[in-house]
N, C-alpha and C positions, 0 to 999 in steps of 0.2 A: 504494500500500500504506500509506504513511504517513498519507494522507488518511483512509483507511478506519479506521486505528487511532485517529486523533484523533476522528472521528465517533463511533466505538464508545465511546471513553473519555468523551466529552462526555455521551453518552446514559447511561452507567453512573453518572457523577456526578449527573446529573439524577435518576436513580432513587434514588440514595442520599439526595440532598437532599430529594426528594419523600417518601421513607420517614421521614427525620428530621422533616419538617414534619408528616406524618401522626401520628408518634409524639408530637410536641409537642401537636398539636391534641387527640389522644386523651387525653393526660395532663391537658390543661387542662379537657376535658369531665369527666374523672373527678374532678378537684379541685372543679369547679363542682358536679357531682352530689353529691359528698360534703358540700360546704358547704350545698347545698340540703337534703340529707337531715338535716343537723345542725339547720338552721333549722326545718325541718318538725317534727323531733323535739322541739325546744325549745318550739315553738308548741303542739304536742300536749300536752306536759307542763303548760304554762301553762294551757291550756284545762281540763285535768283538775283542776288545783289550784283554778282559779276556780269550777268547778262544785262541787267539794267544799266550798269555803269558803261558796258561796251556800247550799248545803244546811245546812251547819253553822250559819250565821247565822240561816237561816229557822227552824231548830228551837230553837237554844239562846238566841239573843238575843230573838227575838220570841215564843218559846214556842208556835209554831204548826207542826205537822207539814206536810210538803209535800202531803199528801192533802186539805188544806183550802184553800178559796178564800175570801179576805176582800175584799169590795168595799166600801171605806169612802167615805163622802161627808161631808166636814167642813163644818159650818155654824156651829158654836159658836166664835166668835173673840173671846171676852170678854177684856177688858183685864186683864193681870196673869197671869204664868206660874203663880203658886201658887194661882189661883182654881180651886175645884172646879167642873166643868161640871154643868149641871142635869140633863139627861136624855139617855140614849142609847137610841135605837130600834134594836133588834136583830131581824132577821128571819133565820130559819135553816131549813135543810132538808138532808136527806141527798142523795146523788147520784141522778141518774136523772130519771124523769118528774115527780116531785114538785118538783124544782128548776125545771122548766119552768113550773110553775104560779107559782112565786115570781117568775119573770121578768115575768109579767103584773102581779102585785099590787105589786111593788116600785116600779113607775112612780108610783103614787099615794102610797105610803108615803114615797118620797123627796121628793115634792112637799110633803107635810105637813112633813117635817123641814126643808126649805129655808125654808118660810114662817115657821116658829116658831123657827128658829135652833138646831135640835137636830142633833147628829151622828147619822148613820145608818150601819149596817153590815149587809151581806147576807152571811151565812155559808153556804157550800155544801160539804157533805162531812161527815166524821166527826171530831169532836174526841176521841173515845174509842172503842176497839173497831175491828172490821174488817168487820162485816156491815152491810147496808143499814139494818136496824132499829135498829142501835146509835146511829143519829142521835137516838133518843129520850133519849140521855144528854147531848146537846149542851147542854141547859139547865143541867144540873149543872155542866158545865165553864165555861159562860159566867158563871154566878154566881161560881164560884171565881176566874176571871180578873179579874172586875170588882172583887171584894173585895181581891184581891192588889194591884191597881192603886191602890185606895184607901189601902192600908196602906203602899205603897212609892212614894214620890214619883218615883223614877227609872224606874219601870216604863214599858215601851213602850206598854202599854195605858193610855189616858187614865183619869182619875179622875172619877166621876160621883156625884151624889146619888141618882139614881133610874135604873133600867133597866126598860124595857118590852120583853118578848120576844113576838114575833108568830110564829105558824105560817106555813107557806108560803102557805096560802090566805086568810090574814087581811089585810084591806085597810081602811085608814082612809078613810072616805067623807065625813067632815065636816071640812074643812080649817080651819074657824073655831073648833073646839072645843079647849079646853086639856086635853090628856090627863092632866095632873097632878091634875086634879080627880077622877080615877077612884080615887085612893087617899088616905085621910086620912093626914096626916103622922105620926100616932102609930102607924099600923099598919105591920107588917113586909111584908105581902104581900097582893095582891089578885089573884084569878083569875076567869076566866069560868065554867068548870065543870071536870069531871074530864078533859076532853080537852086542857086547858091550851093552847088556841089563843091566849089572851091572858094573860100573866103580868106583873104589875106588882110590882117589888121596890124596897123602901126600903133602900138600902145603908147608911144611918146608924142603922138600928135596932140596939139592943144585942144582940138575940138572933140576928141573921141570920148571924153568923159560925159559931155553933154549928150552925145548920141546914145551912149549906154543908158543914161538916166531916162531918156525919152523912150527907148526900147523897153526898159523894165516897166515903166508906167503903162505903156500901151498893152504889154503882155498881161500884166496884172488886171488891167481894166477888161480886157477880152475874156479872161478866165472868170472874173467876177460877174460879168454880164452874160456868161455862158454863150458867147458867140462862137461861130465856126471860123473866125479869122485866124489863120495860122501865123506862126512866127516868121516864116519866110516872107509872107505878104506884108507884115508889119515892117520888116527890115527894109524891103525894097521901097515901100510907100514913104517911109521916113527919109530915106536917102534922096528920093526924088523931090519930096515936098520941101525939104530944108535947103535944097540947092547945094547939098554937100558935093564937093568935088571928089569923085571917086573914079578909079580907073577900071576899065575892062581889061582883064589879063589878055595878052596877045593870043588871038584865037588859035593860031597854029600850035601853041603849047598845050592847050587844054580842050581841043575841039572834039568833044565826045570820045568815041573810040579811035578817032584819027589823031588824037592829041599826041604830040611828040614827047611831052614830059609827064603829063597826068592824063590818064584815060578814065572815063566814066560813062555811064549810060544817060542818054537823053530821052525823056518820055516822049513817045510819038505824039504829034500834034493832034491827031484824031482821038487821042485818049483823054478823057476828062478826069477831074479829081486831082489829088495831090500825087507828087512823084513817089513818095513813100508808099502810098497805096498800090501804085503800079509795080514798084519793086517787090512788094509783099506778094502780089498775085503771081508774079513771074520769077520768084526768088530762085527756084531750082534751075531754070534755064540760064538765068543771069549768073548764078554761082558757077555753073559748069563752064560758061564762056570765060568768066574771069579766072578760073583755075587754069585754063589753057594759056591765058595771057601771062599770069604770074609764073607758071612753070617755064615758059619760054624765056622770060626776062631773067629769072633766077638762073637758068642754064647759061644765058649770055654773060651774067655777072658772077658766076660761080667763083668762090664759095660765099659771096656776100650775104646770101639769104640764110645761111646756116648759122645757128647760134653756137659759138665755141665756148 
């Protein structure tokens, strides 16, 4: 009887000890789980803060909204931090199929920039507005940003003497030609024609700030009133209305696909609407044609198109 009592008592204490151990283990797991959840919560909060800060800095410090992609290639490394850079080559497009065309042409345009030591930037998206055709306002905003950089030494956007803006389908085909010959130094602006596939700007001209302010005002007014007046139309209208002396770039240099220095597509006269809409509708055919041009020129100037 006594043996049975001792065995039973031993088993009871084992169950009690086992229960205590289980309780301790469970409490440890709860504590670990609570600690893990605390760590996870802290990491989640940190991630949210970092994302918020990245968006804040992308918008406020760089002045660029997140709906814009900036693809910079730096080639101008002149001595002296205070020296103004010579020329910025800008190529821009709204989002979508037209941007795919720019992927083709940018290969040669970057090669030209590298050869001559000019900075190049490819801008994809909308600098102003929220509809695809609002990309026509990009030139207005690029001019404003370039002038702001010229006036403010601390600007994140570098300072340049000249800016040349190229459309998505515009491609530089003569890598030996100095683009700065396209605009006399006393002129404020030089363009190809009304489609503004090639726009050359002299940022040191005395009247260019006034033009930029007028362009910005008209663009904001057009967006505010929800009109369909695009940026190119505003640009040309202001140039003509103000009597601004501007040059047409020598036609043989930029005559559509016959251009000796810059080639681009000209929208057929029987086609209505904007050029960007026409490029979008025919993007695959245009891309294939431009690929052949780019490949031929890269072969001629080999290995200038290759990134070393």
